[in-house]
N, C-alpha and C positions, 0 to 999 in steps of 0.2 A: 504494500500500500504506500508506495513512494510518494503519491499526491498529498497524502497528510503530512508528510514531512516538509513540503514546499513552504517557504515563509511567505505569509501573506500579510499585507498591512490592512488592517480592518479600519477604515475611516468612519467610526461611528461611536456616538457616546451611548448608545442604548445598551443597557444591561441585558436586555433580551437577546439582541443579537450576539453580544459576548457569550451568553449562555449556550446558545444554539451552536456557534462555531466550535466552543469547547466541548459540548456533548457530542458533536459530530467528529470528534478527534483531530481538528485542524490545528496545525502550528501557526499562531498568529500573534502579531503584536497590535496595540490600539494607538492610533495617532488621530487626532482631530483638529478641526478647524471650523470656525463659523462660516457658513456658506448661506448667502441669500436664498430662500426657498420659493421665491416668486416664480410664477410661469405665466406664459401668454393667456390672456382671457379666451381666446378663440380656440385653444388647444383641445382636442377630444379628452374627455376625462380619463379614459383608459390609458392615454398616452402620458399623462402627468408623472407617474411615479418612475417609469424607466427614463423619462426626460430629465427629472431632477436627481436621479442616481447618476446619470452621466456628467450633468452639471457639478455635481459634488465632486466626482472624479477628476474632472478637468481642473477644478479650483485646487485639488490637493496633489496634483501630478508631481509637484517637487519632492513629495515623501519618497518617490522612487529614486533609489541611491544607485542600484546596480540594474544590469540587464535581466537578472533573474528575479528581482522584486515585482510582486503582483499587489496591486492596490484593489481592494473590494469596497465599494460604496453602495448603499441601498437607501430606498425610500418607499414609504407605504402610504397609500391613500384608501380612506374609506368613502364609498360612493353609495349614496342612498337617495332614491327618488330624483335622480339626475342632477345631483349636487354632491360636491366633496365636502366632507366633515374634517375639518382640521384638528389641531389640539384645541382645547376649550380655553376660553380666555378666563372664565371665573366659574363659579358654581352654578350661576343661572344659565350659562352657555352649556355647561355639562349636563344640566337637567334637559335642556332643550333637544340636545343631540340624543340622548338616551331614550327621550320621549319619541323620537323619531325612529329609533332601531327597534322600539317595543313592538312585538307581534308583527314584525316586518322582517323582510329579507334585504341585505345589503351586500355589496360586492366589495372585497379587500383586493386591491391590486399592489403587488409589491414588485417594484422595479430594482434591478441590479446591474451594476457596470463592473467589469473586470478590466484592469488597465494595466499595461507594462510599458517600457520604453518602446516596444515594438508593436504591440497589439492591443486592440480594444474589442470587448464584447459588451453589448447592452441587450438585456432581455427582461421579461417580466413573466409573473405567474399571478393568477387570481383565484379567488375561493369565494364561493357565496355562503353567507352565513345566515340561519333563520333563527329569530329570537322568539322566545315565549313572550307573552305579555308581561311587561313590567309595571307594578303598582307605583305610586308616587312614594310610598314608604320604602319599596326596594330600591328605587333610584337614589333616594336620600341616603339610604343605609350603605349603598356601594360608594357614593361620592365621599361621604363622610369617614369611611373606614379605609379606602383605597386610593383617595386623592389622585384621579385619573387625569391631572392637568397636563401631563407630559406625553399623552397618548392620543393618536388620531382617532377620531370617533368616540372619545371619551371612555374607552374601556380597553381592557387587555384580556385575551381569551383565557390566559393561565390563571386568572384571579376569580374570585367568588362568582363574578357574573358568567364567565365562561363555563364554570363548573355546574352552575345552577340554572342558568336562564337561557342558554343556547339549546334549541331544539335538534339542529343538525347542521353539518357543514358540507358542502360540495367542494372538495379541494383539500389541500394539505393544511394541517395544524400549523406547521411551521411558516407557511406562507401568511397565515393570519397573525402569527406572532411577531413577523416582521422580516423573516429571511427565509426563502424557499430552499432549504438545504438540499433537497433531491436535485433541484435545477442547477444550484451552485455546484454540486458535486460533479454531475454529469458535463457541465460546461467546462470545469477545470480538467476532467479527464480528456475531453476532446481537445482542450487548449495545448496539453502537452503530447497528444498524439500527433499533431501536425508540426 
């Protein structure tokens, strides 16, 4: 499994992405930089996450010191009823988002960019998430106990809301968590094959 020994630079502050990379057995180091996450207003919603992942990678390209280094960046968007739910600004915003997700289906699109000094690959995976109805009491409980202010759509699948209020998912758990590890692994296998 030589691929797991390759050094990857993960340009992400997300503890969830760190966890997924660790659990998948990758050898990686974390380097981060603040990158503007705005995107063109007329961009199709499904293209936003991979576009932002590439934007982050290009902004962090100077992290690549040798020809062997590989930079990995990612971005995740939650799409419901034709709009993107970003990270909530405050408790009221989180309540609004979770109310939209209640008893509804939404799509999580996670974009990834792999970049070296010689190559670049940009790809995305999506998953559909079906929520049970959420009561006001449940929404307040979740926000008060889990503080989902750093999470797109105001929730994390690995927390109480994912365990108790998700009816089903079509797609991979890791995609919803923020990094589609099956796709990352397969892309890296292919990366080193050529």
